C-alpha positions in Angstrom: -19.4 -32.1 -1.1 -20.8 -30.2 -4.1 -21.0 -33.4 -6.1 -22.8 -35.2 -3.4 -25.2 -32.3 -2.7 -26.0 -32.0 -6.4 -26.8 -35.8 -6.6 -28.8 -35.7 -3.4 -30.7 -32.4 -3.7 -30.3 -31.1 -7.2 -31.0 -32.4 -10.7 -28.3 -35.1 -10.5 -27.1 -33.9 -13.9 -23.9 -32.0 -15.0 -24.9 -28.4 -15.6 -22.7 -28.3 -18.7 -23.3 -31.4 -20.7 -26.6 -32.5 -18.9 -25.3 -36.0 -18.4 -26.4 -37.7 -15.2 -23.7 -38.0 -12.6 -22.5 -41.5 -11.9 -22.0 -42.6 -8.4 -18.5 -42.5 -7.0 -17.4 -45.3 -4.8 -18.0 -44.4 -1.2 -20.7 -41.9 -1.9 -24.2 -42.3 -0.4 -26.7 -44.0 -2.7 -29.5 -42.0 -4.3 -32.5 -42.9 -6.4 -31.4 -44.1 -9.8 -28.1 -45.6 -8.8 -29.4 -49.2 -9.0 -29.9 -48.7 -12.8 -26.2 -48.1 -13.4 -24.0 -50.9 -14.4 -20.4 -51.6 -13.4 -20.3 -48.5 -11.1 -22.3 -49.7 -8.1 -20.6 -52.9 -7.2 -21.3 -52.9 -3.5 -19.3 -56.1 -2.9 -16.0 -54.5 -4.2 -16.8 -50.9 -3.2 -14.1 -50.5 -0.6 -11.5 -52.9 -2.2 -8.2 -51.1 -2.5 -6.0 -51.9 -5.4 -2.4 -52.9 -4.7 0.2 -50.1 -4.7 1.5 -51.1 -8.1 -1.8 -50.9 -10.0 -2.7 -47.6 -8.2 0.5 -45.9 -9.3 0.1 -47.2 -12.8 -3.4 -45.8 -13.0 -2.4 -42.4 -11.7 0.6 -42.2 -14.0 -1.5 -43.1 -17.1 -4.2 -40.6 -16.1 -1.8 -37.8 -15.7 0.0 -38.6 -18.9 -3.3 -38.7 -20.8 -4.4 -35.4 -19.2 -1.3 -33.6 -20.3 -1.3 -35.1 -23.8 -4.9 -34.2 -24.4 -4.6 -30.6 -23.2 -6.1 -28.3 -25.9 -6.9 -31.2 -28.2 -10.1 -32.9 -29.3 -11.4 -36.3 -28.6 -8.9 -39.2 -29.2 -9.7 -42.0 -31.6 -8.4 -44.5 -29.2 -11.4 -46.6 -27.9 -9.6 -47.3 -24.7 -9.3 -43.6 -23.9 -12.8 -42.8 -24.9 -14.2 -45.5 -22.6 -11.8 -44.8 -19.7 -12.0 -41.0 -19.5 -15.0 -38.7 -19.6 -15.3 -36.3 -22.5 -13.8 -32.8 -22.2 -16.2 -30.2 -21.0 -16.4 -27.5 -23.6 -16.4 -23.8 -22.9 -14.9 -24.1 -19.4 -11.3 -23.3 -18.3 -11.9 -22.7 -14.6 -12.3 -25.2 -11.8 -15.6 -27.1 -12.4 -17.8 -27.7 -9.4 -17.7 -31.3 -8.3 -14.2 -32.1 -9.5 -11.8 -33.4 -6.9 -8.0 -33.0 -6.6 -5.8 -36.1 -7.0 -5.0 -36.4 -3.3 -8.7 -36.6 -2.3 -9.8 -39.3 -4.8 -10.5 -42.8 -3.6 -7.9 -45.4 -4.5 -8.1 -46.9 -8.0 -10.5 -44.3 -9.3 -10.0 -42.6 -12.6 -9.2 -38.9 -12.3 -11.5 -36.7 -14.2 -10.1 -33.5 -12.7 -7.2 -33.8 -15.1 -9.5 -32.3 -17.7 -9.9 -29.0 -15.9 -7.7 -27.2 -18.4 -9.6 -27.6 -21.6 -10.1 -25.7 -24.8 -13.3 -23.5 -24.8 -14.6 -25.3 -27.9 -16.1 -28.7 -28.7 -14.2 -31.7 -29.6 -13.8 -32.0 -33.3 -12.4 -35.1 -34.9 -8.7 -35.3 -34.9 -7.3 -34.6 -38.4 -10.3 -32.6 -39.5 -10.0 -29.3 -41.4 -10.2 -27.2 -38.3 -7.2 -29.0 -36.8 -5.1 -29.1 -40.0 -2.5 -26.3 -40.0 -1.9 -26.8 -43.8 -5.5 -26.0 -44.6 -5.7 -22.9 -42.5 -7.9 -24.5 -39.9 -5.5 -23.6 -37.0 -5.6 -19.9 -37.9 -9.4 -20.0 -38.2 -9.6 -21.6 -34.8 -7.3 -19.0 -33.2 -9.4 -16.2 -34.6 -12.6 -17.6 -33.2 -10.8 -18.0 -29.8 -9.7 -14.4 -29.8 -13.3 -13.2 -30.7 -14.6 -15.4 -27.8 -12.1 -13.8 -25.4 -13.0 -10.3 -26.6 -16.7 -11.1 -26.0 -15.9 -12.2 -22.4 -13.8 -9.0 -21.9 -16.7 -6.9 -23.1 -19.0 -8.5 -20.6 -16.5 -7.8 -17.8 -16.3 -4.2 -18.9 -20.1 -3.9 -18.7 -20.1 -5.3 -15.2 -17.4 -2.8 -14.2 -19.7 0.2 -15.1 -21.2 -0.1 -11.5 -19.9 3.0 -9.7 -19.3 1.0 -6.5 -17.2 -1.5 -8.4 -15.3 1.3 -10.1 -14.6 2.9 -6.7 -13.3 -0.4 -5.3 -11.1 -0.9 -8.3 -9.7 2.6 -7.8 -9.0 1.9 -4.1 -7.0 -1.2 -5.1 -4.7 0.7 -7.3 -1.1 1.6 -6.0 -1.0 4.5 -3.5 2.0 6.1 -5.2 3.9 6.1 -8.4 7.5 6.8 -9.3 7.9 10.2 -11.0 10.7 10.2 -13.7 13.4 12.8 -13.2 14.3 14.7 -16.4 17.7 13.8 -17.7 18.6 17.5 -18.1 18.4 17.7 -14.3 20.2 14.4 -13.3 22.9 14.1 -15.9 24.8 17.3 -14.9 24.9 16.0 -11.3 26.1 12.7 -12.5 28.9 14.4 -14.5 30.0 16.2 -11.3 30.1 12.8 -9.4 32.3 11.3 -12.2 34.6 14.3 -12.0 34.9 14.1 -8.3 35.6 10.4 -8.4 38.3 11.0 -11.0 40.0 13.7 -8.9 39.7 11.5 -5.8 41.4 8.6 -7.5 44.3 10.8 -8.6 44.6 12.2 -5.0 44.7 8.8 -3.4 47.1 7.5 -6.0 49.4 10.4 -5.2 49.2 9.8 -1.5 50.0 6.1 -1.8 53.0 6.6 -4.1 54.5 9.4 -2.0 54.9 8.2 1.5 56.4 10.3 4.3 59.3 8.3 5.7 60.0 10.7 8.5 56.5 10.4 9.9 55.4 7.0 8.5 52.9 6.2 11.3 51.2 9.5 10.9 51.2 9.2 7.1 49.7 5.7 7.2 47.0 6.7 9.6 46.0 9.7 7.4 46.0 7.5 4.3 43.7 4.9 5.9 41.3 7.7 7.1 41.3 9.2 3.6 40.6 5.9 1.9 37.8 5.2 4.4 36.2 8.6 3.8 36.5 8.1 0.1 34.8 4.7 0.3 32.0 6.2 2.5 31.5 9.0 -0.1 31.2 6.5 -2.9 28.5 4.6 -1.0 26.7 7.8 -0.5 26.6 8.5 -4.2 24.7 5.4 -5.2 21.2 6.6 -4.2 22.1 10.0 -5.7 23.0 8.4 -9.0 19.5 6.9 -9.3 17.3 9.2 -7.2 13.6 8.2 -6.8 10.8 10.7 -6.6 7.3 9.5 -5.7 3.9 11.0 -6.1 1.3 10.0 -3.6 -2.4 9.5 -4.5 -4.2 10.8 -1.4 -7.7 10.1 -2.9 -6.8 6.4 -3.2 -5.6 6.4 0.3 -8.9 7.8 1.5 -10.9 5.4 -0.7 -9.0 2.4 0.8 -9.0 3.3 4.5 -11.9 5.8 4.9 -15.0 4.0 3.5 -18.3 5.5 4.3 -20.2 3.6 7.0 -17.1 1.7 8.2 -14.6 2.6 11.0 -11.6 4.6 9.9 -8.7 2.3 9.2 -5.9 5.0 8.9 -3.1 4.5 11.4 -2.7 6.8 14.4 0.1 9.3 14.0 2.1 10.9 16.9 4.3 13.9 16.0 7.1 14.9 18.4 8.6 18.4 18.3 11.7 18.9 20.4 13.1 22.3 21.6 15.7 23.4 24.2 16.4 27.1 24.2 13.6 29.5 23.1 16.2 32.3 22.6 18.1 30.2 20.0 15.0 28.5 18.6 12.4 31.3 18.3 9.0 30.5 19.9 7.3 31.8 16.8 9.1 29.1 14.7 8.0 26.4 17.1 4.5 27.7 17.1 4.3 27.6 13.3 5.5 24.0 13.4 2.8 23.0 15.9 0.0 24.9 14.0 1.1 23.1 10.8 0.8 19.7 12.5 -2.6 20.4 14.1 -4.0 21.6 10.7 -3.0 18.4 8.9 -5.6 16.9 6.7 -6.0 13.8 8.8 -8.7 12.4 11.2 -8.5 14.4 14.4 -8.8 11.4 16.6 -5.9 9.8 14.9 -3.3 12.5 15.3 -1.5 13.9 18.4 1.3 16.4 18.8 3.9 16.3 21.6 6.3 19.1 22.4 9.3 18.2 24.4 11.1 21.2 26.0 14.3 20.0 27.6 15.0 23.5 28.8 11.9 23.7 30.9 11.5 27.3 29.8 8.6 29.5 31.0 8.7 31.3 27.6 8.1 28.0 25.7 5.3 27.1 28.1 3.4 30.4 27.7 4.0 30.6 23.9 2.5 27.1 23.5 -0.5 28.2 25.6 -1.0 31.1 23.1 -0.5 28.7 20.2 -3.2 26.4 21.5 -5.7 29.3 21.6 -4.8 30.5 18.1 -5.1 26.9 16.8 -8.8 27.0 17.6 -9.1 29.6 14.7 -6.4 28.5 12.4 -7.2 24.8 12.1 -10.8 25.2 10.9 -9.7 27.9 8.4 -7.1 25.6 6.9 -9.5 22.7 6.6 -12.3 24.7 5.2 -10.3 26.2 2.4 -7.6 23.5 2.0 -4.8 25.9 2.9 -1.2 25.0 1.8 1.3 25.5 3.3 -0.3 25.1 6.7 2.2 27.1 8.7 0.7 30.7 8.9 4.1 32.5 8.6 4.9 30.7 5.4 1.4 31.0 4.0 1.1 34.8 4.5 4.6 35.6 3.4 4.6 33.6 0.2 4.3 35.7 -3.0 1.6 33.4 -4.6 -1.8 33.9 -6.0 -3.8 33.0 -2.9 -7.1 33.1 -5.0 -6.0 30.2 -7.1 -8.5 27.2 -6.9 -10.6 29.1 -4.4 -14.2 29.4 -5.3 -16.0 30.3 -2.1 -17.0 34.0 -2.0 -16.3 34.3 1.7 -12.7 33.2 1.3 -11.2 36.8 0.8 -13.1 38.1 3.8 -12.1 35.3 6.1 -8.5 35.4 4.9 -8.2 39.0 5.8 -9.7 38.4 9.2 -7.3 35.4 9.8 -4.3 37.4 8.7 -5.3 40.1 11.2 -5.6 37.4 13.9 -2.2 36.0 13.1 -0.6 39.5 13.3 -2.1 39.9 16.8 -0.8 36.4 17.7 2.7 37.4 16.6 2.5 40.6 18.8 1.6 38.5 21.8 4.4 36.0 21.2 6.9 38.9 20.8 5.7 40.4 24.1 6.4 37.1 25.8 9.9 37.1 24.3 10.6 40.6 25.5 9.3 39.7 29.0 11.6 36.6 29.1 14.6 38.8 28.6 14.1 40.3 32.1 14.2 37.1 34.2 13.9 37.9 37.9 16.8 37.0 40.1 14.7 34.7 42.4 13.3 32.9 39.3 9.8 32.8 37.8 6.7 32.7 39.9 3.5 31.1 38.7 0.1 32.6 39.1 -0.7 30.6 42.2 2.4 32.0 43.9 4.6 28.9 43.7 8.0 29.0 42.0 8.3 27.7 38.5 9.6 24.1 38.6 11.9 24.7 35.7 13.9 27.6 37.2 16.9 25.3 37.5 17.1 24.0 33.9 19.8 21.4 34.9 17.8 19.7 37.6 14.0 20.0 37.6 11.1 17.6 37.9 9.2 16.3 34.9 6.2 18.4 34.0 3.2 17.4 31.8 0.7 19.9 30.5 -2.2 19.1 28.2 -3.1 22.2 26.1 -5.7 20.5 23.8 -7.1 17.3 25.2 -10.4 15.4 24.9 -12.2 17.8 27.2 -12.4 21.3 25.8 -10.3 20.6 22.7 -12.7 22.2 20.2 -12.3 25.0 17.7 -14.4 28.1 17.3 -16.9 26.2 15.3 -17.3 23.5 17.9 -15.4 20.8 16.0 -12.9 18.5 17.8 -9.2 19.4 17.5 -6.2 17.1 17.5 -4.6 16.4 20.9 
């Protein structure tokens, strides 16, 4: 189609060698085709060669294309007359060339010359082609300079900041971090020592059977061999551990482009709990607060708490957690707080001023620490209240009994603490569900 369009609408000339395109059989006629000789035979235009001649022509064309790869023009008059000259300076697919399968029958295949050398066609046997005279080395040096020139042009094009950003986004999202041999080699030595001791033990067990309790001995030996085999399989990933570092900026460049819809995947996080006396509500609350403060689009993240114990204490502590999240989440996102669990953040002996440049950070951190201390007091008060469960069970504020008084048989309950309506923080920004 490009060839026909160029002949019909364009200059009718090849953009490289400026030679007028000749009409291919089956193509529509244009002005100037009548002047051509031996290429516009309308009487034999749609004659199809017999299968034998067609196969011979294709085989000869393919052979010549491979033999002439990277070489100059041949001295053979038959080849010069039968095949078009090699287009210099092009190694990519040339517009107007057709693959073999789309060529009309009996037509010579010029597409075999797509892979060509980027220089003109010197005479075969000249000084530039003679290896003995140093022509080959000179030719290779010119080719390298030509490639470096093209590379420099590409580098100039890549100075565009948008292109640089796209290139950065295409880079891998993570990389393997090598582990120091001083850390992994001692563990490998321990594995080898354990394996040696295990082999000695199994050999002893096999060579010393207990004839008085043969069945019991055989069962124990089979179990020991199975556990040894399982342990060996478990050591393979520990022998070559892989540690990865994630590039979060590349993740953002790839899936959070400005002016386009966010392409990050939605994430649902499930937190399960059963007994608030064995799993302290403050620990569950810190887990939920860490999830809600995650550096992720708020519309793409949801947190679900599954309480199989149907405890009133868990219910009320989560209600307090949802209220404290309205203050904690914007504080974390504003100052990039890590770790995001408040208990760990305020108890770690670290320099909390590191990498913090906003003057209001110290003041807001003090206020947030005071808010968290008050939050802990409220949670501890709920725990103390739960220790004194009434004999008739818990009663809700509307006077109805708590559905989870019977933990072994109770109806399913769903409560939305932070939803689409009213799920905003103290600054009016939307919170995760």
